[in-house]
N, C-alpha and C positions, 0 to 999 in steps of 0.2 A: 483717299485717292492717290496720294503719293506712293503708298505701299502697292496699290494695284499696278501703277505704272512701272514700279520697280520690278514687280514680279513678271509683268509682260516682257520687259526688257531682258530679264534673265532667261526667260523661256526662249526668246528669239536668239539670244546668244548661244544658248545650249543647242538649239536646232542648227544654228550656223556651224557649230563645231561638228555636228553630225554630217552636214551636207557638203562640207569642203574637205579636201585632203590636207591634213596638217603636214608641216615640214617633218621629215623623218628624223627621229631621235638618233643622236650619236650613240653607237654601241660601245659605250665606255666599259672598260673591264671593271667589274665589281667584285670585291673580295667576298669569299665565302665566310659565313659566320657560324660558329659552333655554339650550340646550346645543349644542355644536358638532356632535355626531352621535350616532347610536344612540338606541335607546329606553331611555335609561339615566339621565341626570341628572334628578332629580325635585325639585319644590318642597317646601317645608315646608307640610304641610296644616294647616289649623286643627284644633283638637281636636274630634273628633267627639263629639256629645252621646251620653250613655249610653242604652242601651235601657231602657225601662221594665221594672221587675221584674215577675214574674208577679203578685205581690200588688198592685202599683201598677196593673197593666193592668186589673184588675177595676174600678177606680174611673175610669180614663181613658176618654174616648171613643175608639173604634177609629179610629186614623188610617190613612191610605192607605199602602200599601207603597211602597218606592222603585221607580221605573220600572226596567224591565229594562235600559235603556241605562245608567242611572247605576250600577246594580249591576255591570254588565259593565265599566264604567270602573274601579270599585274593584278588581275582579279584575285588570284589565289593569295598573293601577298597582302593585298588590301583587306581581304577577308581575315587573314591572320592578325593584322593590326587591329581590326575592328573587334575581334574576339578577345584581344588583350586590353581593350578600352583605350587604345592609342588612336583616338579618333582623328587627330590632326594628321598623323601619318597615313591613316586610312583614306582620308579625304584626298591627299596628294596622289595616292595610287589610283583611286577611282577617277580622279581628274585626268590622269594619264590615259586611262582606258577610253574615256570619252574623247580625248584629244587624238586618239589613234585613228579615228575614222571608222572603227569597227564596232562602235558601241551599239548595244541593243537596249530595249526598255529596262531590263533588269539592272543594267549598269547605272542608269539614272536613278533607279530605286536605291541601289547600294550607296550612291553618293548622298542621296537624301537621308538615308538612315544615319550615315556618319555625321552629316551636318546637323541632324536633329539631336544626336547624342552630344555633339559639341556645343549645343545651345544656339546654333545659328538657324533659328526657326524660319526666318524669311527665305534664306537660301534653300533650306530643306523643302519648303513648300514649292519653290520653283522647280526643283529636281523631281519631286513627286508628280507635279503637274505635267512636266515634260514626259515622264514615263507613262503617264495615263494617256497622253495624246498619241504616243507611239503605239501603245497597246491598251486600248480601253478596257479589255477584259482581264487585265492583270490584277488579280484579287489582292496581292500584298500591298498594292498602292492604296486601295481603299482602306485597308486595315491601318496602315501607317499614317494616312491622312487622319483617320479617326483618333489615333494616339496623339498626333500633333495638335489637332483641334482641342482635344481634352486638356493638353498641357496649356493651351492658350485660353482655356475656360470658355471656348466656343462650343458649348455643349450641344446645341441643336445640329451644328455641322458635324460634330463628332458622332452624334446619334445616327445621322443619315448615312455617314460613311460606314459605320460598323454594321448598320442594317443591310447595306449592300453586300458586305462580306458574308453575313449570315444567309442571305438569299442564295449566294453562290455555294456556300459551304455550311449548311445548317448544323453540322456536328463539330464545329471548331470551338473548343472550350475557351480559348483565349478571347475570341470575338464576343461570346456571350458574357464572359466575366467582365471585360472592359465596358461592354454596353451596360451591364448592371451598375458599375461604378459611375458611369455617366448619368444614368437614371437617378441614382442616389444623390449625386451632386445637385440635380435639379429638383430634389425632394419628390420625385416620382417613386414613392416607396413600394407600391404594389408592383409596378413594372420592374423595379430593381430586384424585388424578391423573386419575381417570375424568371428574370434573366439568370440569376444565380441558381435558381431551381433547375434550369436546363442543364447546367454543369453538374449539379448534384445527381441528377438522373443518369448522367453518363457513367457515374461511378468512378472509383479511383483508377481503374485500369486504363480508361481513356483520358480522364480529366487530370490525373497526376497532381501537380502543384496547384493548378487552377481549381481542382476539386477541393483540396484542403482549404484554400483561401476562400472559396465560395461558401463553405460551411461556416466560417467565421463571419463573412459578410451577411449571410442569411441571419445569423444570430443578431448582429447589430441592427439589421433592418427590422427584425421582429421586435426588438426592444423598443425601437422608435415607434413601431405600430402598437406598442403596449400589449403584445401577445407573448407574455412572459413564459407561459408553459411551453409553447412551441420553441421559443428562443432557447430555453435550457436544453431541449433535446438536441438542437444543433450545436450548442456549446459542448455538450458531452461528446458528440460525434467528432467535433473538431479536436478536442483534447485527446481522443483516442487515436487520431490520425496525424497530428501535427509533426510527429517525429518520423513519419513515413517518407518524408522528402527532406533534403538538406535545407537548412535555414536560408541559405542564399537564394534558393528557388522561390522563396516567399517574399523576397524583397521586390520593391516596385519595379526595378529595371527588368527583373525576370518575368514578372506578371504582365508587363507591357510587351514582352517578347512573343513567345509562342512560335509556331512554325512560320507564320507570316511576318514575324519581326526579325527574321534572320537574313543575313547577306546571302544572296543567290548567285552562285557561279554557274552559268549555263554549261550544260554537258557538251563536251566535244567527243565525237566517236572515238572509241578505243583504237580504231584502225587509222587514225590520223597520221601517226608516225609510220605505220606499215605501208600506207598507200603511197607515200612519197617514194619510198625505196623500191616499190614494185613497178614503178613506171619505166624503169630501164632494165635491159638485160644484164644479168650478172655473168661475168666471164673471168677466167683465170689463165695465168701464164705459167709455164713450167720454169721454175727457178732452181732446179736441182743443181745445176752447175755452180751456182753461187754458194751453196752450202760448203763445198770443199770437203765433203765426206767421201772417202775412197770406197769404191765398191768392194765388197768382201770377196775372198777367194771363192771360185766356183765350188758349189757343193750340191749334193742331191737335195731336192726339195720334195718332202713327203706331202702327200695329199692330206687335207684336214679331216680325215675320216677315221672311223673306228677300224681297228686291225683285228680281224678274226684269225683263228687257227694258230694262236701262240701256244707253244708247248712248254710245259714246266721245266723239262730237263734242259732245254736250250735257253731258258730265261736267266738273266742276270741284270744287275743294276747298270752295267755297261751296255748290255743289249737294250735296256729301256732308254738310256740316254741317246742311243744311236737310232733306234727304230720307233720308239713310242713318243718320247718327249717332243721331237720336232713337229709332230702333228698339231701341237697346240698353236704354233706360230709365234712370232715375236710380239713384244709389247713395248709401247713407247710411253715413257714417263717424262714429264716436263716440270722443271722447277728452277730455282735460282740458287746456284752454287755459291756465288760470291756477293750477293746482295747488290748487284749493279743494275737491277731492274730488267735485265735481259734474260729470256728463257734459255736454260741449258737443257740438255736431253740425255736420258739414259735409255739405251735400246737393249731390252732384255731378250735373250735368246735361249730357249729351253734346251737347245742342243749344245750350248757352250759358246764362248766368245762374245759375251755381253760387253757393251762399250759405253763409256761415259764421254760426252762431248760438251765442251764449253763454248758458249757464244762469244765471238770476238767483238760483238757490238755492232757489226755491220750485216748481220745475217749469215756470216760464215762461221764455221765451227772448227775447233781443234780437238783431236782425240787426247783426252787427259786421263785415260784409264790408268796408265802406269804412273803418271805424275801424282795422282791422288791415292795411289797405293791399293787399287782394286785388283783382284785376281783376274787375269785375262781369260782364264778358262771357265769363269763363272757361268753355270747353267741356271738361268733365271727365267721365271714365268711372268713376273711383274715386278714393279718397284714403286716406291713412294719417296719423294723428297719431303723431309720433315725436320722440324726442330723439336725433338722428343724430350730434351732436357731443359728447354727454355734458356739455352746458352747463347742465343742470337746467332748461331751458325747452323747451316743446313747440313743435316745428316742424310743418309740414304739407307732405306730398308729394302732388302731384296728378298722376294719369295723364290724358292728353288726346289731342287730335288733332295735336299737334306734339311728341310724346315726353312726357317728364315735366317737371314744374316743382317745384322745391324752394323753399319759402318758409320761411326761417330766422327763428326767433323771436329778436328782439334781447334781449340781457341781458348781465349782467356775468360770466357763467360760473359763478356761485356760487348760482344760484337766483333772483336778482333779475331779473325779466323786465319789459320795457317795454310789453308789450301791443301790439306792432306786428310785422309780418312784413316781411322783406326778401327780394326775389327773388334767391336765391343760385344759381340754376340754372347760369349760366355759370361762376361761380367754382367751383362744385362739380364741374364737368366732366360735367354731365348733359344738356347742351343737345341736343335732337332737332331734327327738321326738320318743317316743315308737311306734313301728310298722313300722318305716322307715328302710327298709332293704337296707343296703349298702353292696355290695358284693366285691368290689375291690377298690383300691386306688393307685395312682401313684404320686410320687414326682419328679418334674423336675423344672428347672429354666426357666420359660416362658418369663421373661423379662430381663434376663442376668444381674441382679443386684447383683448376688452373693448369693442369698437366694432362697431356694427351695419352689416353689409353689405347690399346691395340687389339683389334679383332682380326684373326688370321683364318683364311679359308684352307682347310686341309682336304685336298681333293682325294687322295688315296694313299695307302701305305703299300709300296711295292714289295715289302718284305712279307706281306700276308697275301699269298696268291689264292685265287679262287680254288674251290674244292674239286672242280671237275677239270679235265684235261682232254683236249686243248681248250683254251679260253679266248674270249674276245676282250680286247682292251678298247675302251674303258668299261664296257657294259657289265662285265662279270665281276668287277671290283666293288667292294663295299666302300662307301665314302667315309671320310674321317670327320665330317661335320666342321666345327669351328673351334678355335681356342681363343679365350678372352684373357688378356693380360692387363692387369692394373698397373699403372705407372706409380712407382714408389717415390717419385719426385727427387730421386738422387741418381737418375740415369739407369736404374734397374727396374725390372718388372716382376710381378708376382702372378702366377697362373691362378685366375679366379673363375675358371670356366664353370665349374659346378655351382659356385655360389652366385654367379651372375644370372643364371637362368638359361644360359646358352648350352649347358651340358647335354640337353636333350635334342640338340639339332642333329638330324641324321643326313646322310646323303653326300654326294660328290659336289662340293661347293665350288662354283666357278668365279663368282664375283660377290662383293659386298658393297651395298649402297647405304648411305646414311643421310639423315636429315630429320628435322622435327616435323613429322607428318600430321600431328594432331595439335600443333601450336600450343603445347603445354609447357614449353621451356626446357624439355628434356630431349636428348638426341635418341632417335629411333634407328633401327637397322633393318634393311631388307637383304635377305640372303637368297642368292640365285643358285640353283642346282640344275645339273643336266640329267638327273635321274628322278626328279620329282618337282612339283610345283613350288613357286617361291614361298618363303616364310617372311613374316614381318614381326619383329620384336619391338615393343614400345618401351622406351626408357622410363624408369620411375625414380631416378636419382640413386646415389650411393652405389653405382655400378650394378644396379638390379634391372633386369629386363623381363618382360612378360610376353609370351607368344599370344598375339591377338589376330592371327591370320584368319581365323573363322569369322571375325567381325569386319573384315575389310571388303566383303562383297564377293559374289561368285566370279566376277570378271577377273579378279586378282589371281585366282587359282585355276584358271582354265587350262594352262599348259605349262610345261617346263620353260625356264628362261635361263639363257647362258650369258647374257650381257644386258646392260641397262644403263640408264642415266637418270639423274634427278634434276628437275627444273620446274619452274612455274609456267607452264605452256600458255595458259589463258590469263595470266596476270591477275588472279583473283585473291592472292595472298596465301594459297596453299600449294605445297610442293607436289608436283605430279611425277609420273614415271613414264619412261619409254623403255620397253622390254623387247629383247630379241630372243626368239626361240628357233629351233631347227625348222619349224613350220612357217615362220614369218615374223611379224612384229606386232606390238600393241602400243597404243597410247592410252594410259590410264589416268583419267582426270580425278583428282582428289576433290570429293564433294564436301569435305570437312570432316574433322575427327579421324582422318586416316581411313575413310571409306572411299573406295575407288570404283569408277564406272568407265568402261571402255568407250573410247571415242569411236562412233560408228561411221560408216561410209568412207573409210580411208581406201586409197587405191590398193588394189590387190597386186602384190609383187612377189614373184616366186623367188625364194631365198636361195643362196648358193648351197650346194650339197656338202654335207659333212658337219659333224657335231662341233668341230673346232674352227669352222670357216668364219671369216669376218663378214658381218652382215650390215653394219651401219653405225652411225654415230649421231650426236646432236651438235649442231652449230648454228649460229645466227648468220646465215649465208648472205642475206641481203642487208644486214645491219639495221633492221627496223626495230630491234630490241626483243622481238619474239623468236625464241629458239626454234629452228627448223630441224627436219630429219634429212640426213643423207644416207641413202640406201644403195646397196649393190644387189643386183639380181643374179639368177643362175647363169645368165649369159655374160656376166661381167660388165653389165651396163650400169652407169650411174643413174640414180633417181633423186631428185630434189623435191621433197614435200615441204612446200613453203607454208609457214604458219601465219595465217592471216587472223590475228587477234583470237587465237584459240581454235580456228578452223583451218584444216589442212587441204591444200590442193597441189597437184603436181605441176611444176613449172620446169622450163628448160634450164639445164645446168651445163654450161660450156666448160668441160674439162678435157685436157688432152686424152686421146683414146689409148686403149691398150695398156692401161695401168692397173686394172682391177683383177685380172684373172688369178694372179698369185698373191693377192694382197693379204697381209697378216695383221697389220695394225694401221690405224688411221686416226689422226687427231688434229683438231683445230687449235691454233695458237697465233701469237704475234711474234715472228722471229726477229724482226729488226726494227721496223718503223711502228711506233705506237698507233693503234687503230687500223693497221694494215693486216687484213686477214690472210693467214697462211694455212694451208691444208698439207700436213706432212704424212706421207705414207711410207710404210716399211713392208717390203715384200717378204714372203716366207723364206726366201733365200738370203735375206738380210739387206738387199739394196734399199737405199733411202731416196725417195722422190718428194719434191716439195712444189706446191702450187701457190701462186700469190694472186690475190684478187685484184683485177684491173679496175673494176668499178661496178656500180656507182659508189662514190665515197659516202661515208656515214659519220655522224658525230659519235664520240666515244668517251668513256670514262674508265680510268684505271685507278683502282683503290688499293693502296698498300696498307695493310693492317699491322699495328704494333700493339700487342697486348701488354697490360701491366699486371692486373690480377688474373686475367685470363692467359691462355697459352700465347706465346709471343706472335704466332702467325694468325691468331684469331680464328683458327679452324673451328667450324661449328657456328660461327656468328652468322647473323642474317643482315644483309644490306638491302634496304628498301629505297627506291627512287620515286619521287613524286614531282610532277610538273603539270600544272593545270589538271586535266582529267586523266593524264597518263600516270600509270603506276607499274612498277616492276619489283619483283622480290628475288633475291639472289642468295645462294648458299656459299659461304666461304669454305672452300675445301683445298686450298693451296696457298701459295705465298702471296698471290694477288687476285683481285677480282677484276676481270676485264670484260667490259660490257659495251654494247652499242646502244645509242639513244636516238637512232633515226636522224631527224633533222632538228633536234632540240639543242639550241646553243646554250641553254641554261636549265638547271634543275632547281625547282623551288626548295626541295628538301632532299637531303640524303640522310637517312636514318640508319644507325648501326645498333643492333641489339647483340650484345656480347653473350657468350655462353653462360655467364653468371647473372644474366637478365638485366644488366646495366644498359640503359638506353642513352644514346647520344645523337643529337641532330646537328647537321650542318645545313645552313640555309643559304639560298642564292648561290649555288655552286655552278661554275662554268664547266662546260664539257670541253672535249678536245685537249685535256690536260690531265696529268697524274694528280692524285689526291692522297695526301698522307693522313691516315686516321690513327691516332694514338688513344688508347683507352684512358678515360679520365682517372686521375689519381685522387679525386675528391672522396670524402667519406661517403659511403653508401649505407652503412649501418653502424650504429654505435648506441646512442641512448638519447632520451629527450633532452632538450636544451633549456637552460635557465637564464632568463633575462631579469634584471632588476631596474627599477626606476632610480636614476642617479641624480634627480633634480632637474635634468634637462631633457632626457630621453631614456629609452630602455636600452640597457647595455648588456651585452653577452658576458656571462660570468663563467659558466662551465656546463658540462653535461651531467646529468643525474641518473640514478638507478643503474649506474655502471656495475654495481655489486650484485645485481639481480638479473643476469641474462637468462632468458628461458631457452631451453633446447640447444644450448651452446655446446657443440661437439668438442670433446677433448682428444688430444693425440692418442690417448689410451683406447679410444673407441667408446668411452662412457660420455657422460654429460656433466657440465658444471652444476653443482648444487647452488642455486641462487640464494642470496641473502637479501631479503626485501628491505632491510632497514639501512638508512644512511643519514649522516649529519653533514651538511655542507656548510663550511665556514664562509661567511660573507665578509667582504672587505669594506673599505670606507665608502664605496660607491653607493651603498644603500641609503636612500633619502626618502622621507615621507612625501606623499602627494595628497593634499586635501585631508590631512590627518590620518592617512592610511599608508601602510607599506604595501606596495603593489609589485607583484611578480607575474611574469609570463612563463608558463611551462608549455613548450611547443614540441610537436612531433614533426620533424622536418626530414627524417631519413626514411629509408625503406624498412619500416618496422611498424609494429603495433605496441602501444604503451598502455600499461595498466596501473593507474594510481588508486591506492586505497586510502591513504591518509597524507595530509600535508599540515605541518605545524611550524610556527615561527617561534624560536626560543631566543631569549636575550640573557646575557651573562654580564653582570657588573663586576668590575675588578680594578685594582689599582692600575694607574696608567703606566707604571713601571713594569707591569707583568703583561703576558699575553696568554690567551686561551686558545687551544687548538682542539679540533676533533681528529680522531685517527682515521684519515680518509684513505683507507687502504683496501685493495682488492685482494682478499685472501679467503679461500673457501672455508677454512676452519674458524674464521672470525665470528663472534657472536654479535650482540647488539653494539652499536657505536658508543664510544666513550669520549668524555671531555678531559683535557689535561691542562693544568696551569703551568706555564713556563715562567719562572721567576728571573732567570738569568739566561739570556740569549747569547750563546758563544759561537763564534765562527771557528772552523778548524784552522790549525796553523799552516797546513799545507794540503794541497789536493793535486793529484796526478791521475792521468788516464793510463790505460794499459800499455801505452808506448812511452810512458815517463813524461809526457807533456804536462806542463804546469797549467792546471785548469782552475786554480783558486779564484782568479778574477771572475770566472763564469758562475761559481757556486757561492760566492761570498754574500750576494743579495739576490732577492727575487726580482729580476729585471728582464725576464724573457730572453736572456742570453744563455743558451743551453749547451751542455757538453754533448758533442756530436762526432767525435773522432772514430767513427766505425762505419762499416759498409753494410748497406742493406742487401739481403740475399734475394734469391728468386722467389722464395715463398714469402708473400706479403706478411709483414710483421716480424720477420726473423732477420737477424743481423749476424755479422761476424762477432765472435766473442769479444766482449769489451768489459772494462773494469773502471771503477772509480775508487781510488785509494785516498783515504783521509787520515791525516795525522792530527789527533786531537790535542797533542801536547802532553806536558807532564801534569798528571792529576793525582789526587789523593787516591791510593789504591782502594779505599773503602767507599769512594764517592759513587753514588748510583748515577749511571750515565743513560740518558735517553737521547737517541739520535733522531733528528727530524729531517726529512728529505722531501723537497718539493719538485714536481716535474710533471711530465705527461707521457703517455704511451701511444705509439702507433700499434694498435691492437692486431694480434692474429685473430682472424675470424674462424668460423666453422669450416670454411673452404680450405683455409691454410691448415687447419688441424686434420682435415680429411687427407690432405697430401702427406701428413706426417704419420698417419696411422700405421703404415707398413714401411716407412722410410727407415732404412738400416744405417744411414750415415749421418742423418741430422736429427737431433733430439732437442725439443724445446726445453730450454733451461731458464726457469724463472729466476729472478735475482736471489742469489745466496750470499751470505755474509761470512767473511773470514777474518780472523785476527792472527797476530803473531804468537807463536809459542815460544818457549824459553830458548829454543835454538834459532829463532828468527824466521822459521818457516811459516808459511800461511796455512792455517787450519780452518776448516769449515765448522762454524758453530751454529749457524742458522741455515737449514737446508732450503727453506723457501720463506723469504721475508715479505713477499707480496710486492705489489706495484701500486703506484698512485691510482686511485679509483676513477679518475676522470681527468679532464683538462686542467692543468695547473692546480693540482691538489697536493696537500701536505700529509704525509704519512709518518707514523711514529714507529721507531724500532727500539725496543727495550733491551739495553745491553747489560743489565744487571746480571752478574755471574757469568758473563760470556768471555771475559778476557782471560787468556792463558799465561800471561806474563805481565811485567810492569809497563810494557809498551802499549800505549793507547792508540793503536793504529787499526783501522778497519779497511777491508777491501770488499767491494760489492761487485759481483761478477754475474753476467747474464748474456744470453744471445737474443733477448727480446729487444725491440726498438724502444728503449726507455731513454728519455731525454731529461737529464737532471738540470734543474734551474737554481736550486738553493740547497745548501746543506748546513745545518747548525746543530748544536747539541746543548744540553743543559745538565747540570748536576743538582739542580734545585727545582724540583717539581712540587707544587702545592697540592692540597687536597682537591678532589673533584668539586668544581664550583657549583653554587646554587644557580638555578635557572628560573626565569620568568617566562610564562607562555602567553603570547599575545592572542587575543580572540580572533578566530577566523570569521570574518563578517560577510564575505562574498566570494563566490567561485562560479565563473561562467565559462562554459564550453562552447566553442564556436569554430568556424573555419577561418583561417587566416592566410595560409600559404607558406612561402618559403623565403627565408632571409638570404641575402646575397652572400655566398661564401668568399672569403679572402684567403687565398692559398699562398704559402711561402714557396717560392720557386725552388729553393734548396731542400724543402721538405723537413727542415729542422724545427721550425715553429709549428705549433698546432694550428689547424684551421680556425679562423675567426669568422664570426657571422655578424653582418650589419643589419640590425633589426629595422632600421629606417628605410632600407631598400629591399622591397619585396620583389622576388622574381616573378616575371609574368608567366613563366612556364613551370609546370609541375614536373619534377625529375622522375617520379615513380607513381605507380598506382597503388591504392590501398589493397590490403589482403582481403581475401574472400570471407564474408561473415557480417555479423551485426555489430554495430558500435553504439556507444551511449548517445542518446538523443541530445541535440543541442539545447543550450539554455542553462538554467540554474542547476549546479551540481554541488552546492554547498553541503547538502545533507549527506552526500556520498564521501566527502573528504574529512569529516569531523573526527572519525575514529576508524581504526583498522578492524573491519568486520567482513571483508570479502565482498562488499558492495562497491565494485570497482567503477572508476571512470575509464572507459575503454576508448582510446584515442586512435584515430586513423591518421595516416600521413597527411600533413597540411593543417591538422587541428591545433588549437591553442586553448589552454585554460588560463584565464585571468584570475589570479588569486589575490585577495586583499585582506590585510590584517589591521585591526584597530591599533593605531600608534599612541592612543591617548590614555592607556591604562597602565603605563609603566611608572614606577616610583621615580622621584627625582634622583639624579646622580649625586653621590657624595663628592665633596671637594677632592680633587686629585685623582678621581676615578674616571674610567671610561667604560663604554658598553660595546660588547661584541655580539653579533647576531649569528644564529645558525638556523638553517632551514632543514627540518626533519622531513624526510620522505619515506613512505612505505609503499612499495609497489614493485613492478617488474617490467622488463622490456624484452620484446622478441623481435629479432631482425628477420629480414627476408632473404638471407643468404640461402642458396639451394641446399646446403648441408646442415642447416639448422632444423631441428625437429619441428614439424608443423609450421614450416616457414611460409606456406601459402594461405593459411587460414587464421582467423582470429581465435577460434576454438582449438583446443580446450582452454577454458579460462583458468588461470592459476588461483590458488587459495592458500591460506596461511599454513594449514596442517599437512600439505602435500610433502611427501618425502623427497621429491625431486621432480624434474620435468625433462622428458616425458613422465607423466604420472604412472605409477604402477597399479596393478589390479587391486592392491590393498588400499590405495588412496581413495577414500570415499569423500567426494566433494560435498560442499554445503547443499542441503536440500530442505531446509526448514521453510515453513510457509512465508516468512518475511523475505527469504532469499528468492523464492519463486515469484513473489510479488515485485521484488526489485527487478528481476529479469523482465517481467511483463511491462513494468512502468518505464524502465530506463534503457534496456538493451534492445532498442527498436529501430535504430537508424541503419538503413541498408548501405552497402558499399556503393560508392559513387566513383565512376571512372574519371580520372583526371587527365590521362593521356589518350587522346583519340587515336584510333587505328588509322593508318594511312591507306590500308587496303580498301578496295571498293566495297560498298555495303551490298551484301548478298540478299 
């Protein structure tokens, strides 16, 4: 009775919260929180103020309810907490929703779910009951009441609730499955068998994990019914299907879930943000006077039309500059010259007299053309502000009538810029010839090496006149197509047009657009021509592109296009296109995969006359986050096509009259005040006009990107915004992303996907403020991690399989030949647990790992000696070896390349590393540095072995791609020098290798290497190698005998990701805390099949190509019997080594087969990628292994933010 009264009281209180208006919450400023990926890691929210009690509400003035968007955000964050199993935090968020006065039935359902998972069943029952009274037909309520009653062993009530679910939804596998378990608990075996039979009849396609579980429950029920023959049939079916789903989906929490066991966030219309902005008229004021830009000297303004009747004998390049080039009209480029956050402008004039203007910070501008060293007579068709060499200074590329010109910003390479340009065209390898008209250029990273490549539009060659006379310009000229230049990562470029796939592009190209149109992670290019339909080339990585125009749909190739823009018009997660042609305009909606369909029913607007006339642009005029179209018609009238959630309608645009007739360029930007929209127009005669939006005001976000492994500006990255049911996707194509968010004061998630596919999330981001986004410097790819049981917990030791990278690109253009064998020396931390030595091998990075064999070896030796394995990464190395060190001797002196004493840093292994060098712009490369060691006076005949302990910040395949054609930077692995008789350093070991993992010890054999009686060595490299300890010995013993401990258990399962601990200075390697598992998954697994979860002991006993294939997030728990070792002799000690045989393949874009699990490696392969002569295993037992073990499908760990289509 007491419980019933308590429930009734809770229901009344819950309804009271719905019926009264709570006190408005204080809008405290909450910090944004960054997570590596997933809508998962959340900030600590300030304590929400409590709602006014019903009694207090009578005295208080009625406050306003929370806005629908803020309530939706609370729901969204609560859902994220719930999905992390942070039920206490989820409860608090859902309580805020209910206290908002805007709660609906599903909000009480969500609170009930969180309360139930937190074990507060009485409170959960009250919330479910409240939800049911608000909406008696809400099916999820009955489902979760059934689960709650089942947990409370109230089986008749659970049965009745689940029956109601089935009456409403007879095809729900979760309801039938849980009803079957309720029947079984009541010993209603026939009914249980029938319930599970319903799920089995649905098949795997619909039943999924419930189907697999029902097979097993049918087996156990039939055993109880003593129907053994039928039971065995279901058992065999279950065994064949148990690996079809992840093991976690067969756990009780997942089987009590299903579609009705999930948190429900009610949809809000996509037009919520747009509708607010559309309620007021949009108007602009003329702010031209504020710019301070002087009007140019009067000049003739040529019409933007073709010129017929040109005679060859009167034609010259000077004639072309005077009579032809001005027809193109000016171009306006916007960028940030001095990194002050204010947009600067370059106005390109095809007739000459292009100008550079610097923003003074208040919306006024100063002409700095001469100051920055630019030629005042430059005839330019377009321009791009860019950091082409990752020097953190903004350079300028100009297209003109003699090819392109690259003006490099002088600076120190670390962001200190001199405010001056240097003409680097020749040095960069971009010099064109007079008469080569280049009309557009686009920078993007075509090979994902972190440096921007260049695609140039070659409109025509004025030196090659048409064959007939007179001729018409431009109609009778042959186009020059495009040129593609690969960035060499040293400030220079190499023409790779023919190799890239762009060599076959014909026509007079006017503009180049780029973006990832098929969402495959590679940049694609759209090429617009005024003599033929557009072309689209899809990127395939490695600067390779394929013409797939024929696959994009008929609407894409209807007509020529001379201008265009890329944006996600309908916010569905696919980039769309706006195209302008001489006949009009098109909006092409991307239906997925780069297939476009024209938006029908758009207003008919007669375009201006002339192939070179300005026709329109894209801008978010009303600030609702949906990009609109601004068009000009043949009468010079403005047209605003307002985008209402992907549907366009014409609305009134109040702009000063008389400004369109001679318009040449038009661009939307923020000139002075953040969030204040400006429209800047440049007339064909060069006059600049600016309009500023008067209202209504909108919320905004400005994102400044700083790449680390990617290009410094983050060009080609994708920024996604999520708030409640609101979603937007943006392409980074300049120094900043500037976007409006309607009336949203806060975004639940801002997700950035960098060009190298690294994903980062910022949660709970306030709008109306700039946002700094720096690319994460944490490891994205390396090797699997090794943890050992140290008597208290699992402790991170190192990474393994570092000697066996698959598909790892070399600077030579070849690939590393992997060595699958490795011996890892284990320290004193290894301790037995319950008579076993226990290890965790985890896949926590963006990679797939392949383990073939794991062994634990023990070596007994005198306590005065040490035993080491040669833990070195060196391609020519064979099987790993063990070495006995009888005398451990420290060097007498140690200096770095600048003569600094570093002996205290290398005397002992204490994680104090030699680090006196500078990292370069290519990740993993450094300024050349050296470690000089003086070993002292030694017997000339003494055999010297040098041991070096340290770690490497690796160069990955992307770094090596940047080095493939780099003429100024060469990767130099550590080489070893000694003094000759004259005292000069001479190289005696060209490549001595590097430590094969984190804090590993490598051996260098110096026998026969010294060239004089001086025992000094010098180790030189430009890799990021950090030395921790250096010692040597002249007394090595014979290879010690080993004992092998029996492998008794190996279990593969999903675990997740340990929390990384980063050194702010980047000197120490990343450490990983096994006890703290991240709630978010930083990356998704590669495409393909993985080893099914469970016992994999049989796969790891010997090296036989029967691999354990691990996905990111997986873990193998390996146990060895500690009881079979002989007792230690007095005065001896025991050292352990873990032997691994396997391979690792990272997900870096330039790694071979980086997106797929296949092809599987094998021992006899000559390399990876495998050659045609490499015949992999195909014996019957191997095929049986594939059928039995390689059955687990890829499971997405990072959910998409985009709306489900």
